[in-house]
VOBA-1610 file (N, C-alpha, C; in pm, whole numbers, padded with zeros to 5 digits, always signed):
BEGIN
Met+04098-03104-01111Met+04143-02968-01046Met+04124-03005-00939Pro+04157-02959-00812Pro+04105-02958-00664Pro+04049-02852-00664Ile+03896-02918-00601Ile+03779-02876-00530Ile+03856-02644-00480Glu+03952-02619-00388Glu+03987-02502-00332Glu+03994-02399-00450Arg+04029-02474-00558Arg+04063-02356-00711Arg+03907-02335-00754Met+03832-02462-00731Met+03656-02408-00825Met+03618-02344-00729Met+03610-02316-00570Met+03475-02210-00511Met+03576-02071-00511Asn+03440-02056-00499Asn+03515-01903-00464Asn+03386-01799-00341Ser+03389-01687-00365Ser+03337-01665-00239Ser+03156-01661-00289Asn+03116-01651-00382Asn+02986-01692-00424Asn+02910-01775-00377Lys+02997-01915-00415Lys+02979-02039-00403Lys+03013-02085-00292His+03064-02007-00218His+03057-02048-00032His+02973-01981+00059Ile+02921-01891+00007Ile+02766-01814+00021Ile+02625-01887+00003Asp+02649-01938-00113Asp+02532-02107-00175Asp+02509-02149-00063Ala+02650-02214-00054Ala+02672-02381+00000Ala+02621-02340+00207Ile+02636-02249+00236Ile+02590-02157+00347Ile+02468-02128+00423Glu+02358-02089+00283Glu+02254-02118+00283Glu+02177-02199+00256Ile+02248-02283+00169Ile+02135-02367+00137Ile+02159-02456+00201Lys+02331-02516+00218Lys+02312-02719+00282Lys+02332-02646+00428Val+02438-02528+00503Val+02485-02553+00618Val+02365-02503+00722Ile+02302-02393+00708Ile+02235-02336+00788Ile+02101-02407+00751Pro+02068-02447+00679Pro+01955-02520+00694Pro+02008-02648+00852Asp+02075-02751+00804Asp+02109-02889+00834Asp+02185-02858+00999Thr+02287-02723+01015Thr+02290-02705+01140Thr+02158-02642+01232Arg+02039-02580+01155Arg+01937-02527+01242Arg+01867-02699+01287Arg+01867-02769+01149Arg+01792-02876+01196Arg+01839-02971+01312Ala+01995-02997+01299Ala+02072-03093+01422Ala+02037-02995+01525Phe+02087-02861+01519Phe+02109-02805+01685Phe+02019-02686+01679Pro+01900-02720+01720Pro+01832-02615+01736Pro+01788-02516+01818Asp+01904-02579+01915Asp+01889-02438+02052Asp+02008-02347+01987Gly+02075-02341+01898Gly+02170-02285+01877Gly+02279-02312+01887Gly+02321-02401+01945Gly+02425-02503+01959Gly+02575-02517+01906Gly+02513-02534+01769Gly+02623-02604+01675Gly+02736-02499+01653Leu+02836-02601+01573Leu+02933-02493+01616Leu+03027-02522+01441Phe+03021-02482+01323Phe+03064-02502+01152Phe+03210-02484+01182Gln+03252-02582+01093Gln+03456-02623+01121Gln+03446-02545+00954Pro+03447-02440+00867Pro+03481-02443+00782Pro+03634-02459+00712Asp+03652-02530+00618Asp+03785-02530+00537Asp+03876-02425+00554Arg+04004-02446+00525Arg+04068-02327+00523Arg+04116-02234+00442Val+04019-02284+00295Val+04019-02210+00157Val+03989-02078+00164Pro+04110-02025+00089Pro+04144-01846+00109Pro+03968-01820+00068Ser+03883-01836+00002Ser+03736-01761-00033Ser+03679-01785+00092Phe+03678-01897+00176Phe+03569-01903+00275Phe+03612-01802+00378Ser+03785-01747+00355Ser+03759-01645+00464Ser+03784-01506+00422Ser+03691-01487+00275Ser+03656-01365+00265Ser+03536-01295+00370Asn+03562-01085+00326Asn+03503-01044+00423Asn+03324-01087+00414Lys+03307-01089+00243Lys+03146-01137+00203Lys+03101-01248+00285Val+03211-01339+00305Val+03151-01504+00347Val+03105-01454+00493Ser+03284-01383+00555Ser+03233-01353+00767Ser+03095-01298+00728Thr+03056-01188+00647Thr+02900-01063+00680Thr+02822-01198+00703Ile+02821-01245+00545Ile+02706-01289+00556Ile+02656-01435+00700Ser+02803-01518+00725Ser+02789-01576+00890Ser+02739-01536+00952Arg+02810-01414+01007Arg+02758-01295+01097Arg+02575-01270+01113Lys+02533-01176+00961Lys+02473-01193+00968Lys+02301-01311+00945Lys+02378-01400+00965Lys+02265-01504+00979Lys+02303-01611+01087Lys+02394-01531+01143Lys+02431-01617+01304Lys+02469-01730+01294Leu+02517-01768+01184Leu+02596-01944+01248Leu+02742-01861+01304Asn+02741-01979+01358Asn+02916-02002+01445Asn+02968-02064+01431Val+03107-01949+01370Val+03208-02015+01324Val+03330-02044+01410Leu+03414-02126+01370Leu+03540-02180+01479Leu+03604-02124+01420Asp+03704-02032+01494Asp+03804-01912+01509Asp+03940-02071+01413Trp+03967-02041+01325Trp+04105-02113+01286Trp+04231-01992+01382Pro+04332-02095+01353Pro+04438-01978+01442Pro+04515-02002+01322Gly+04620-01912+01353Gly+04707-01879+01227Gly+04788-01969+01164Asn+04763-02006+01021Asn+04870-02124+00940Asn+04970-02125+00953Ser+04996-02149+01061Ser+05192-02220+01093Ser+05241-02388+01086Leu+05331-02359+01031Leu+05371-02536+01026Leu+05396-02570+01207Tyr+05354-02517+01315Tyr+05459-02560+01424Tyr+05299-02547+01517Leu+05205-02566+01442Leu+05019-02619+01518Leu+05009-02685+01410His+05028-02731+01338His+05009-02880+01271His+05010-02985+01334Pro+04942-03104+01449Pro+04894-03178+01538Pro+05013-03327+01438Ile+05063-03354+01305Ile+05110-03392+01256Ile+05242-03353+01253Glu+05303-03247+01265Glu+05429-03277+01263Glu+05482-03306+01428Asn+05397-03304+01527Asn+05351-03397+01622Asn+05480-03564+01591Phe+05432-03616+01511Phe+05437-03736+01472Phe+05576-03750+01430
//
């Protein structure tokens, strides 16, 4: 089963709090780090977005999901 189907919002929040935030703070103590999440729908849930904002995690905004924006399409 693909990992996308196994993850849910609560598991993403756990991963953010346990791994992403401590690693980001350690690697970028000045706060300059940028977290690039995958495009799994549960990551973009309101719960996960709220926690990311509260924890002041800099998250990369992904563009809309469009076939025209995929770099591989240009090859």
